[in-house]
FIDOBA-799202 format. One record per residue (C-alpha): residue number from 1; residue in one letter; z, y, x. Coordinates in pm, whole numbers, plus 32768, in hexadecimal, padded with zeros to 4 digits. Example, Ala and Ser with C-alpha at 12.3 -4.5 7.8 and 13.67 -1.06 7.14 Angstrom:
% FIDOBA-799202
  pos  code     w     v     u
    1     a  830C  7E3E  84CE
    2     s  82CA  7F96  8557
END
This chain:
% FIDOBA-799202
  pos  code     w     v     u
    1     m  5059  81A8  64A0
    2     s  519E  80F4  6493
    3     y  51FB  7F96  642A
    4     g  5356  7FCE  648D
    5     a  53F1  8008  6331
    6     s  534E  7ED0  629A
    7     s  548D  7DF8  62C5
    8     a  556E  7F0B  6249
    9     l  549A  7F3F  610E
   10     q  549C  7DC1  60C1
   11     s  5619  7DB1  60F7
   12     a  564C  7ED2  6007
   13     v  5569  7E42  5F0A
   14     f  5617  7CEE  5F21
   15     q  576C  7DA3  5EF4
   16     k  56F5  7E68  5DD0
   17     l  566F  7D33  5D1C
   18     t  57A7  7C5C  5D5D
   19     s  588F  7D6F  5CDC
   20     d  57C3  7DCA  5BA7
   21     p  589A  7D5E  5A70
   22     t  5768  7D1D  5981
   23     l  56B0  7C5F  5A85
   24     s  57F0  7B8F  5AD8
   25     g  581B  7B55  5962
   26     l  56CC  7AAE  595B
   27     v  56C0  79F4  5A9E
   28     g  5822  79FF  5B23
   29     t  581F  79D9  5C9F
   30     d  56C8  7936  5CAC
   31     i  561D  7A4B  5D77
   32     f  5594  79D7  5EBC
   33     d  5500  7A68  5FF9
   34     a  54B8  78FD  6060
   35     l  54BA  77C8  5F83
   36     p  55EF  76FC  5F8E
   37     n  55F0  758B  5FDE
   38     g  560A  7489  5EC4
   39     t  55BF  74AF  5D5E
   40     l  5541  760D  5CE6
   41     p  55D6  76D0  5BC9
   42     e  5516  76CC  5A7B
   43     t  54C9  7842  5AA6
   44     y  54F5  7910  5BEA
   45     v  547C  7A3C  5CA9
   46     l  53E6  7A1F  5DFA
   47     l  5397  7B47  5EED
   48     g  5234  7B1E  5F78
   49     g  512F  7BA8  6061
   50     e  50FA  7D06  60D0
   51     v  4FD3  7DE0  6135
   52     v  501A  7F25  61F4
   53     v  4F27  804A  6245
   54     d  4F60  8182  6307
   55     a  4FD6  82BB  6258
   56     s  5038  837F  6398
   57     d  4FEF  84F2  638C
   58     g  5045  862C  645E
   59     t  51AF  861A  63EB
   60     g  51F2  84B6  6465
   61     d  51B9  8344  644D
   62     g  51A3  8291  6303
   63     a  50F8  817D  6242
   64     w  5097  80FD  60EF
   65     h  5123  7F9E  60AA
   66     r  5093  7EC6  5F92
   67     f  5183  7D9F  5F5F
   68     t  5186  7C8D  5E62
   69     v  52AF  7C03  5D97
   70     s  526F  7AC8  5CD6
   71     v  530E  7A2F  5B9B
   72     i  52D2  78BA  5B83
   73     s  5336  77F8  5A57
   74     d  5329  7695  59C9
   75     q  5371  7715  5871
   76     a  5266  76E6  576C
   77     g  5189  781D  572E
   78     f  519C  795C  57DD
   79     h  529B  79FD  5723
   80     a  53C1  79AC  5814
   81     a  5308  79FC  5949
   82     k  5287  7B51  58BE
   83     s  53EB  7BA1  584E
   84     v  546D  7B6D  59A7
   85     a  5339  7C2A  5A3F
   86     a  537D  7D5A  5950
   87     a  54EE  7D60  59CE
   88     l  5497  7D65  5B36
   89     s  538A  7E55  5B03
   90     d  5482  7F3C  5A55
   91     a  557E  7F0A  5B7B
   92     l  5483  7F68  5C86
   93     v  5399  8080  5BF6
   94     d  5418  81D0  5C76
   95     a  5555  8126  5CFF
   96     d  5616  8205  5DF4
   97     l  5648  8100  5F0A
   98     v  56FC  8159  6046
   99     l  5656  80C4  6174
  100     t  56FA  8075  62C9
  101     r  55C8  80F8  636C
  102     g  54ED  81FD  62EC
  103     r  54F1  82B4  619F
  104     l  544B  8231  6049
  105     v  5378  8341  5FBD
  106     a  52E5  828F  5E90
  107     l  52EB  813C  5DF5
  108     n  51F1  80EA  5CD6
  109     f  5158  7FCC  5C16
  110     f  4FFC  7F7A  5C99
  111     r  4F7C  7E4C  5BD9
  112     a  4FE5  7D07  5B52
  113     r  4F3E  7BAC  5B0D
  114     a  4FC5  7AA0  5A31
  115     q  4F37  793A  5A52
  116     r  4F7D  77C8  5A22
  117     e  4FB1  76FA  5B54
  118     d  4F8D  7584  5BB0
  119     t  4F4C  74B5  5A77
  120     g  4F83  75E6  5990
  121     d  50FE  759A  596A
  122     r  5174  76B7  5A4E
  123     r  5146  7825  5A10
  124     r  5126  792F  5B14
  125     v  5133  7A9F  5B0E
  126     d  50DD  7B60  5C55
  127     i  5131  7CC3  5C41
  128     v  50C0  7DB4  5D63
  129     f  5186  7EE7  5DA9
  130     r  5115  800E  5E8B
  131     a  521B  80B3  5F54
  132     r  51F4  81F0  6041
  133     v  52E9  81EB  6159
  134     d  5312  8302  625F
  135     d  5385  8280  63B5
  136     t  53D3  83B4  6470
END
């Protein structure tokens, strides 16, 4: 197994999301790897956690990466958050990402969860993607 390409995958995902015109049209530059200090935007995208399992075989090292990208919104109802979530899903599913280490073999939607947070004023959509990376 190799965890070596994890950082490269995260960087490529971040680059893809920040350069996607549809997503930028919805949230501008409010796509974060870490929350900024100060007041948060009304709607933003946040890269989240990751679970990695071995996918090595006789041809070399590799891993399956399950990573979460979240949409958080203070807008009423789920419509705004789900619209952003759809745009980020469209940007990532089957994307041809170039990694600085390893090679992306596949990038697919795995699951999503939409929920209210706090007192019900905030909406959150967590989308989990599954990526297969060869690190040989």
